[in-house]
N, C-alpha and C positions, 0 to 999 in steps of 0.2 A: 504495498500499500503506499502510496506516495507521501512523504512526510506533511506537505501542506494539507493534504485531505485529512490525514490522521489530526492534525492540529485543528481542523476546521471541527470535526468529530469530537475531539474531545472538549472543546469550547462550547459546544452545543448542549454536550452532557453535563458539562460542569453548570453552565446556565440552568439548564432545565430541573437539577438538582438543588440548587440553591433557593429556589423560588417555584416550587411545585404548585400549580394551579393559575400562575399568574396569566397564562396564554388563554385560560378560560374564562377570563374577567372580559366584561363588553359593557359600555355606557348604557345607563339604565337600571344597573344593579343598585339594589340598597345597601347600605353599609352592612347590615348583618350578613347578606348574600356575599359581600366581598370576603369580609372574615370568614363564612364558612366555606369558600371556596379556597381560600389560602389556608385553612386550618389552623390560622393565629390571626391576631390582630397586628397593625403596624409596629414597626420596632421603633419608629418615631413619627411625629406629626408635626406639621408647620401650619398654621392659621395666617390667613391674609385678611387684608380691610374689606375685601368685599362679601367676607362672610364664608368663602371657600376655604377648604383645607387639603393640604397635600399629606398624603398618607405613604411614607418610605417604608416598603418591607425590607430592604436592603439598601446598600450604596447605589446598586445599578437598576431598581425596579420601584417604581411609584406610581400611584393614582392620583387624580384630583377628584375629591368629593365636593358637590354644593346641595346644600339642604339636604344631605344623609343620602345622596345618590351620586354614584359614580358617573363623571362626565367627560374623563381621558385618562389615558396611561400612557407612561412613557418608561423607554428602558435605555440604559447607556449603549451609543454607538461607537464604535472604535473603527477605525480603517487605517492601514500601513500607507503614509502618503510618500515615503522613500525608503527604499529598502536595499542596502548595500552590503558586501561580505562585511565590512568593518563597523558600520552603525545602521540603526533603522529609526525612522521616525513615525510614532503613531499619533494620531490625532484623535481624541475621544471626544464627543459630545455626551455629557453627564446628564443621567436622566433627571428630567425636570418636572414637575407637575405644578404650575403657578398659574395664577388666572392671565387671560391676555395682557399683553403688554409688560410682562415681567421677563426676563432673561435668564437661561439659566446657566451652568458651569461650563466652560470650554477648556481643555486641557491637552498640552502635547507632551509626549514623552518621547525622549530621545535615549534609546539603548544603544550602548558600546560594550566592548570588553573592559573597560574600566569602570561601568558602572550604568546605573540608570538615573537620568536626570528628568526631573519634572516642570512643568511651568508652561508659560507662553512663549513660544519661538518665534522671533521677528527676524525673517530671512535678511532684510537689509540689515539689521543691526548685527547679525553673526557676519554678513559679507565685509562690512564695515571693521569689525573686531579683527577678522583674519588679515584684512588690507594692512591695520594698523601694526599686527603683530609681524607681518612680513616685511614692513618698512624698518620697524626697529631692529631686525635680524639681518640688514643688509651689510655685506662686506664693504668696510671702508675702501676708498681707492686706494692703489698703490702709490708708494711713496714715490717721488721724482727720482730718476737715475742721478747717481753721483756725478758731481763737475770735473773730477780731478783724475778724467780718463778709466774710470770703473775699477781702480784697484782701492782695496782695502788699506788703511792706515792702522797702525797701532800706535797708542799712546805711548808718550816718551816716558822712560822710568824716572 
């Protein structure tokens, strides 16, 4: 079996085990039906000014409830933006269940043999940083040739 197919199957199986029942949720379900389908209530909840509430079952799965009825659900979406033998850049849009007009969390992750770095990666800033690093490491120009015929002289004793 190809490694990429195996990885995809493993990720799918892991996601399914982490939140059994999440794929069975649909808009219009009551809060009791959501809890019954999931087998538990949310791990945490976040209330908003408009009266809606986000229920998070884990870091990657949430539902938006309004008047005790499910109106939306979300999962974390991750895609590999760049993949090289030395490093890969993964772009993640975290699960976000907020009312319209609110923004979710966006995260980028760079995986290298030296470790994993999380945050927001600005390609222009990285390019500028590399250019500055290269400029700082340039070799100084060679010294001008000797004017005394090119022979080295020894200091007088």
